Backbone as CSV, one residue per row, in Angstrom:
resi,resn,N_x,N_y,N_z,CA_x,CA_y,CA_z,C_x,C_y,C_z
1,UNK,0.898,-1.434,0.030,-0.337,-0.085,0.030,0.807,1.206,-0.046
2,UNK,-0.305,2.665,-0.042,0.721,3.939,-0.101,1.555,3.998,1.001
3,UNK,2.079,5.704,1.270,2.325,5.520,2.599,1.561,6.649,3.554
4,UNK,0.196,6.328,2.946,-1.057,6.827,3.675,-1.656,6.728,4.761
5,UNK,-1.555,7.442,5.926,-1.750,7.280,7.387,-3.415,6.876,7.402
6,UNK,-3.942,5.687,7.763,-5.722,5.669,7.619,-5.813,4.691,8.716
7,UNK,-6.780,5.435,9.711,-7.160,4.541,10.381,-8.939,4.380,10.802
8,UNK,-9.352,3.178,11.137,-10.597,2.997,11.236,-10.809,2.542,12.113
9,UNK,-12.157,3.030,12.569,-12.882,2.558,14.424,-14.358,1.683,13.611
10,UNK,-14.204,0.502,14.332,-15.350,-0.532,13.734,-15.618,-1.540,14.935
11,UNK,-16.735,-2.000,14.472,-16.614,-3.266,15.944,-15.429,-4.878,15.311
12,UNK,-14.773,-5.248,16.309,-14.693,-6.580,15.974,-14.655,-7.637,14.762
13,UNK,-15.672,-7.570,14.480,-16.057,-9.032,13.304,-15.743,-8.027,12.186
14,UNK,-16.058,-6.741,12.055,-15.555,-5.857,10.777,-13.898,-5.959,10.367
15,UNK,-13.517,-5.454,11.831,-12.351,-5.335,11.485,-11.365,-6.217,10.851
16,UNK,-11.794,-7.386,11.559,-11.181,-8.512,11.177,-10.784,-8.862,9.780
17,UNK,-12.368,-8.864,9.154,-12.680,-9.032,7.814,-11.670,-7.965,7.137
18,UNK,-11.565,-6.783,7.562,-10.682,-5.754,6.413,-9.217,-6.756,6.573
19,UNK,-8.749,-7.179,7.947,-7.411,-7.787,7.963,-8.019,-8.531,6.826
20,UNK,-8.501,-9.426,6.906,-8.246,-10.650,6.236,-8.550,-10.500,4.588
21,UNK,-8.885,-9.539,4.361,-9.338,-8.356,3.139,-8.108,-7.777,2.325
22,UNK,-6.774,-7.638,3.424,-5.701,-7.013,3.306,-5.894,-5.821,3.146
23,UNK,-7.283,-5.049,3.953,-7.022,-3.571,3.678,-7.107,-2.597,4.843
24,UNK,-6.597,-3.731,5.577,-5.971,-2.870,6.991,-4.224,-3.722,7.022
25,UNK,-3.535,-2.989,7.215,-1.777,-3.610,7.875,-2.056,-4.373,9.372
26,UNK,-2.677,-3.791,10.076,-2.910,-4.336,11.753,-4.462,-3.546,12.256
27,UNK,-4.960,-3.893,13.544,-5.839,-3.783,14.143,-5.369,-3.859,15.688
28,UNK,-6.185,-2.867,16.264,-6.036,-2.822,17.652,-7.573,-3.342,17.917
29,UNK,-7.606,-4.761,18.560,-8.725,-5.791,18.946,-9.241,-5.943,20.366
30,UNK,-10.238,-5.555,20.460,-10.728,-5.799,22.580,-11.641,-7.007,22.311
31,UNK,-12.099,-7.658,21.151,-12.844,-8.702,21.339,-11.994,-10.512,21.099
32,UNK,-12.715,-10.990,20.628,-11.830,-12.116,20.528,-11.705,-12.483,18.787
33,UNK,-10.644,-13.040,18.183,-10.090,-13.397,17.431,-9.205,-15.270,17.355
34,UNK,-9.431,-15.407,16.251,-9.059,-16.812,16.262,-7.455,-16.545,15.726
35,UNK,-6.738,-17.332,16.685,-5.429,-16.881,16.850,-4.553,-17.772,15.996
36,UNK,-5.001,-18.902,15.399,-4.941,-19.927,14.816,-4.900,-18.857,13.054
37,UNK,-5.334,-18.093,12.852,-5.976,-17.576,11.816,-4.760,-16.099,11.874
38,UNK,-4.833,-15.645,12.807,-4.128,-14.219,13.114,-2.616,-14.099,13.628
39,UNK,-1.806,-13.264,13.316,-0.404,-12.939,14.309,-1.541,-12.259,15.480
40,UNK,-0.593,-11.733,16.420,-0.905,-10.728,17.424,-0.025,-10.651,18.386
41,UNK,0.459,-9.473,19.011,0.658,-8.556,20.531,-0.533,-8.202,21.227
42,UNK,0.636,-8.513,22.323,-0.705,-7.912,23.783,-0.096,-6.243,23.534
43,UNK,-1.179,-5.481,23.346,-0.829,-3.940,23.727,-1.357,-3.778,25.018
44,UNK,-2.001,-4.496,25.898,-2.237,-4.209,26.872,-3.438,-4.816,28.016
45,UNK,-3.788,-4.879,28.755,-5.119,-5.810,29.876,-5.654,-4.127,30.767
46,UNK,-6.672,-3.919,30.499,-8.014,-3.408,30.737,-9.058,-4.031,31.851
47,UNK,-9.031,-3.722,32.673,-10.257,-3.652,33.760,-11.480,-3.276,32.925
48,UNK,-12.571,-4.184,32.905,-14.392,-3.927,32.422,-14.731,-3.644,33.588
49,UNK,-15.476,-2.766,33.560,-16.772,-2.440,34.555,-17.648,-2.029,34.506
50,UNK,-18.606,-2.093,34.735,-20.517,-1.467,34.801,-20.482,0.042,35.058
51,UNK,-20.719,0.538,34.308,-20.726,2.310,34.870,-22.246,3.049,34.733
52,UNK,-22.516,3.938,35.458,-23.905,4.259,35.688,-23.485,5.669,36.128
53,UNK,-24.717,6.538,36.146,-24.416,7.899,35.897,-24.061,8.182,37.627
54,UNK,-23.493,9.320,38.091,-22.747,9.653,39.764,-24.579,9.807,40.137
55,UNK,-24.323,9.543,41.684,-25.566,9.653,42.458,-26.213,8.313,42.143
56,UNK,-26.040,7.345,41.428,-27.229,6.428,41.363,-26.666,5.187,42.739
57,UNK,-28.005,4.386,43.134,-27.823,3.623,44.334,-27.117,2.550,44.340
58,UNK,-26.343,2.262,43.335,-25.463,1.011,43.045,-23.788,1.759,43.706
59,UNK,-23.362,3.196,43.834,-21.907,3.864,43.598,-21.386,3.415,45.400
60,UNK,-20.427,2.735,44.889,-19.364,2.151,45.964,-20.189,0.946,46.285
61,UNK,-20.771,0.195,45.744,-20.841,-1.317,46.306,-20.545,-2.241,45.178
62,UNK,-20.459,-3.527,45.461,-20.170,-4.606,44.790,-21.710,-5.019,44.634
63,UNK,-22.228,-5.368,43.370,-23.571,-5.561,42.923,-23.685,-6.909,43.022
64,UNK,-24.852,-7.623,43.047,-25.190,-9.280,42.229,-25.486,-8.631,40.930
65,UNK,-26.038,-10.103,40.091,-26.262,-10.077,39.656,-27.781,-9.690,39.213
66,UNK,-28.526,-10.617,40.239,-29.837,-10.310,40.953,-30.435,-8.823,40.677
67,UNK,-29.575,-7.701,40.936,-29.524,-6.907,41.452,-29.648,-6.189,39.877
68,UNK,-28.144,-6.460,38.636,-28.001,-5.782,37.879,-29.382,-5.786,36.490
69,UNK,-29.640,-7.283,37.003,-30.849,-7.954,36.240,-32.155,-6.510,36.109
70,UNK,-32.027,-5.900,36.665,-33.165,-4.472,37.408,-33.637,-3.613,36.587
71,UNK,-32.183,-3.367,36.084,-31.629,-2.188,35.336,-31.484,-2.329,33.497
72,UNK,-32.355,-1.426,33.518,-32.251,-1.096,31.671,-30.158,-1.368,30.967
73,UNK,-30.428,-2.391,30.717,-28.323,-2.514,29.924,-28.135,-2.053,28.144
74,UNK,-27.173,-0.614,28.299,-26.869,-0.745,26.921,-25.865,-1.029,26.265
75,UNK,-25.921,-1.711,25.634,-24.671,-2.706,24.936,-24.278,-2.186,23.509
76,UNK,-23.456,-2.942,22.864,-23.069,-2.494,21.598,-23.754,-4.091,20.720
77,UNK,-23.550,-3.395,19.598,-24.247,-4.016,18.367,-23.633,-5.876,18.495
78,UNK,-24.036,-6.791,17.865,-23.593,-7.858,17.763,-22.459,-8.107,16.846
79,UNK,-21.427,-8.676,17.090,-19.797,-8.554,15.856,-18.978,-7.545,16.687
80,UNK,-19.192,-6.802,18.311,-18.614,-6.296,18.976,-17.817,-6.935,19.637
81,UNK,-16.231,-6.629,20.133,-15.900,-7.288,20.879,-16.307,-6.998,22.592
82,UNK,-16.670,-6.334,22.845,-16.959,-5.751,24.194,-18.628,-6.161,24.096
83,UNK,-19.579,-6.572,23.420,-20.849,-7.169,23.692,-20.311,-8.931,23.300
84,UNK,-19.215,-9.045,23.019,-19.235,-10.348,23.176,-18.452,-10.711,24.824
85,UNK,-17.804,-10.116,24.554,-16.795,-10.020,26.705,-18.135,-10.328,27.201
86,UNK,-19.533,-9.289,27.477,-20.516,-9.082,28.140,-21.340,-10.269,28.118
87,UNK,-21.760,-11.213,27.043,-22.490,-11.808,26.565,-21.476,-13.314,27.352
88,UNK,-20.332,-13.297,27.027,-19.284,-14.385,27.665,-19.756,-14.675,29.103
89,UNK,-19.221,-13.694,29.833,-18.931,-13.630,31.193,-21.052,-14.186,31.769
90,UNK,-21.771,-13.192,31.603,-23.109,-13.425,31.154,-23.154,-15.484,31.294
91,UNK,-22.571,-15.811,30.340,-23.240,-17.181,29.810,-22.177,-17.815,30.756
92,UNK,-21.323,-17.779,31.828,-20.209,-18.293,32.972,-21.348,-18.013,34.413
93,UNK,-22.530,-17.156,34.391,-23.004,-17.551,34.840,-25.059,-18.057,34.742
94,UNK,-24.867,-19.052,33.470,-25.937,-19.223,33.005,-26.971,-17.826,32.441
95,UNK,-26.326,-17.473,32.333,-27.464,-15.545,31.992,-27.165,-15.615,30.751
96,UNK,-27.886,-14.675,29.721,-28.130,-13.588,28.840,-28.545,-11.980,28.962
97,UNK,-28.449,-11.703,27.917,-28.764,-10.253,27.689,-30.514,-10.165,28.485
98,UNK,-31.020,-10.937,27.882,-32.200,-11.189,28.099,-32.854,-11.261,29.495
99,UNK,-31.930,-11.476,30.349,-32.262,-11.642,31.933,-32.675,-9.762,32.380
100,UNK,-32.015,-8.958,31.484,-31.729,-7.520,32.098,-33.423,-7.252,32.122
101,UNK,-33.889,-6.207,32.781,-35.156,-5.193,32.166,-35.855,-5.044,31.115
102,UNK,-34.864,-3.964,30.243,-34.728,-3.987,29.519,-33.537,-3.730,28.367
103,UNK,-33.564,-3.892,27.265,-31.836,-4.253,26.597,-32.051,-2.592,25.672
104,UNK,-30.764,-1.664,25.195,-30.732,-0.809,23.819,-29.398,-1.213,23.702
105,UNK,-29.694,-1.158,22.740,-28.412,-1.330,21.375,-27.995,-0.187,20.915
106,UNK,-26.463,-0.259,20.901,-26.241,1.291,20.382,-24.727,0.866,19.865
107,UNK,-24.170,1.930,18.772,-23.048,1.044,18.075,-21.565,1.929,18.528
108,UNK,-22.178,3.020,19.357,-21.017,3.799,19.596,-20.603,3.880,20.818
109,UNK,-19.248,4.188,21.522,-19.147,4.233,22.618,-19.710,6.097,23.305
110,UNK,-19.496,6.845,22.230,-19.942,8.305,23.287,-21.559,8.533,23.046
111,UNK,-22.044,7.745,22.160,-23.991,7.889,22.268,-24.006,7.110,23.676
112,UNK,-23.343,5.257,23.796,-23.536,5.222,25.171,-23.366,5.852,26.336
113,UNK,-21.722,6.442,26.543,-21.605,7.246,27.588,-22.970,8.720,27.765
114,UNK,-22.838,8.821,26.703,-24.411,10.238,27.538,-25.796,8.963,27.387
115,UNK,-26.250,7.875,26.789,-27.535,7.346,27.584,-27.126,7.834,28.814
116,UNK,-25.806,7.012,29.586,-25.395,6.432,30.338,-25.321,7.630,31.620
117,UNK,-24.785,8.877,30.834,-24.593,10.136,31.924,-26.381,10.454,32.131
118,UNK,-27.477,9.795,31.191,-28.261,11.212,31.181,-29.754,9.947,31.866
119,UNK,-29.198,9.064,32.539,-29.718,7.744,33.592,-31.136,7.245,32.338
120,UNK,-30.519,6.540,30.975,-30.929,5.678,30.442,-31.335,3.813,30.304
121,UNK,-29.918,4.505,31.589,-29.449,2.501,32.024,-28.142,2.296,31.768
122,UNK,-27.748,1.036,32.870,-26.236,1.067,32.682,-25.582,0.619,31.221
123,UNK,-24.064,0.426,31.291,-23.035,-0.159,30.301,-22.269,-0.852,30.942
124,UNK,-21.404,-1.756,29.970,-20.051,-1.995,30.472,-18.915,-1.452,29.840
125,UNK,-18.022,-1.026,30.157,-17.072,-0.137,30.054,-15.683,-0.479,30.305
126,UNK,-14.623,-0.235,29.328,-13.213,-0.394,30.473,-12.949,0.360,31.096
127,UNK,-12.109,0.724,32.213,-11.930,1.306,33.507,-11.456,2.845,32.650
128,UNK,-10.385,2.437,31.613,-9.762,3.702,31.181,-10.906,4.882,30.665
129,UNK,-12.397,4.633,30.406,-13.331,5.502,29.521,-14.174,5.584,30.673
130,UNK,-14.350,4.735,31.890,-15.016,4.872,32.951,-14.231,6.272,33.594
131,UNK,-13.149,6.602,33.650,-12.215,7.070,34.552,-12.335,8.846,33.826
132,UNK,-12.232,8.275,32.226,-12.762,9.812,31.429,-13.180,10.271,31.608
133,UNK,-14.543,10.540,32.271,-15.879,11.537,32.569,-16.334,11.765,33.931
134,UNK,-16.057,12.775,34.673,-16.529,12.922,35.940,-18.006,12.607,36.122
135,UNK,-18.620,12.289,35.305,-20.467,12.353,35.400,-20.771,11.053,35.731
136,UNK,-19.809,10.240,35.563,-20.014,8.406,35.502,-19.211,8.400,36.216
137,UNK,-19.886,6.920,36.877,-18.886,6.185,37.592,-19.087,4.654,37.872
138,UNK,-18.520,3.935,38.266,-18.307,2.368,38.066,-18.173,1.788,39.477
139,UNK,-18.574,0.429,38.900,-18.611,-0.643,40.467,-18.289,-1.673,39.733
140,UNK,-18.286,-2.783,40.545,-17.969,-3.987,40.051,-19.097,-5.161,40.451
141,UNK,-19.335,-6.702,39.066,-20.148,-7.407,39.640,-19.264,-8.220,41.098
142,UNK,-20.967,-8.647,41.995,-20.144,-9.556,42.941,-19.517,-10.757,42.215
143,UNK,-18.160,-11.433,42.836,-17.363,-12.345,42.019,-16.000,-11.951,41.708
144,UNK,-15.188,-12.549,41.155,-13.861,-11.961,40.009,-14.282,-11.310,38.946
145,UNK,-13.474,-10.544,39.255,-13.880,-8.843,37.858,-12.967,-9.956,36.580
146,UNK,-13.432,-8.247,36.006,-13.302,-8.686,34.211,-12.357,-7.837,34.052
147,UNK,-10.856,-8.442,33.683,-10.089,-8.212,32.804,-9.848,-8.630,31.444
148,UNK,-9.797,-7.458,30.483,-9.586,-8.320,28.875,-8.405,-7.622,28.410
149,UNK,-8.003,-7.819,27.399,-6.875,-7.983,26.609,-7.081,-7.171,25.139
150,UNK,-6.370,-6.140,25.189,-6.290,-5.339,23.096,-4.901,-6.138,23.421
151,UNK,-5.258,-6.452,21.646,-4.608,-6.940,21.276,-3.901,-6.301,19.951
152,UNK,-2.941,-6.132,19.193,-3.056,-5.748,17.852,-2.634,-6.898,17.464
153,UNK,-3.723,-7.006,16.305,-3.664,-8.251,15.468,-3.617,-7.660,13.928
154,UNK,-2.744,-8.961,12.754,-2.804,-8.992,11.666,-2.560,-10.061,11.159
155,UNK,-2.546,-10.245,9.988,-2.315,-11.925,9.169,-0.789,-12.322,9.686
156,UNK,-1.447,-13.844,9.796,0.323,-14.574,10.031,1.121,-14.388,8.926
157,UNK,2.282,-13.999,9.117,3.396,-14.670,8.374,4.040,-13.513,7.746
158,UNK,3.302,-12.022,8.571,3.579,-10.940,7.788,4.313,-10.040,9.136
159,UNK,5.510,-9.206,8.151,6.393,-8.700,9.075,6.095,-7.298,9.609
160,UNK,5.482,-6.868,10.615,4.673,-5.244,10.822,5.407,-4.953,11.830
161,UNK,6.850,-5.788,12.286,7.440,-4.904,13.668,7.324,-3.174,13.450
162,UNK,8.106,-3.083,12.074,8.683,-1.730,12.143,7.275,-0.676,12.165
163,UNK,6.204,-1.403,11.608,4.929,-0.149,11.530,4.329,-0.384,12.814
164,UNK,3.897,-1.264,13.477,3.923,-1.468,15.144,4.240,-0.719,15.874
165,UNK,5.708,-0.471,16.004,6.946,0.005,16.772,6.772,1.768,16.598
166,UNK,6.270,2.217,14.851,5.746,3.660,15.187,4.890,3.654,15.027
167,UNK,3.694,3.177,15.153,2.515,3.387,16.163,2.441,3.133,17.473
168,UNK,3.235,2.422,17.960,3.317,2.390,19.405,4.760,2.233,20.071
169,UNK,5.505,3.879,20.050,6.895,3.623,20.572,7.197,3.360,21.548
170,UNK,6.420,3.461,22.812,6.091,3.433,24.169,6.241,1.734,24.374
171,UNK,6.394,0.704,23.130,6.131,-0.816,23.363,6.964,-1.454,22.747
172,UNK,8.203,-0.723,22.285,9.235,-0.576,20.906,9.672,-2.360,21.565
173,UNK,10.225,-3.353,20.830,10.855,-4.392,21.076,12.115,-3.973,22.220
174,UNK,12.466,-4.553,23.243,13.700,-4.392,23.683,14.803,-5.575,22.886
């Protein structure tokens, strides 16, 4: 490809398809991907929290799933890594998104943040995003914390280390 810098924000499924079609050199993926089909490097691990507007009754508590299910859940669309992680965590408890009082599906994190801040429901988000807005708060579900990987994903058998190092200079191979 030419030397033009381009980035795409999309859900995991779409980014993996673009990699497979050779339309991207690499992608930062927060969701699940087939490690037998793609090469990868760990970028970082990030805690995953339920978040809600400041002043919500869950503030400062560890909440049970039963309490959480009384809320409206605002989640990402099918194909998004965030949604897949949420669904997998719920499956570990033999539960699903259908257990929530109500569901709202949105494909944009900024819109989800805005809906939560205006008390339309709760959602799941990574700690870095939850800490970026003073009008939201976060809590954990009783049990083990959720920590997910962000990986740099690329087609196997490609040498992209120079490009990866250029985009992520703080993590250059030593």
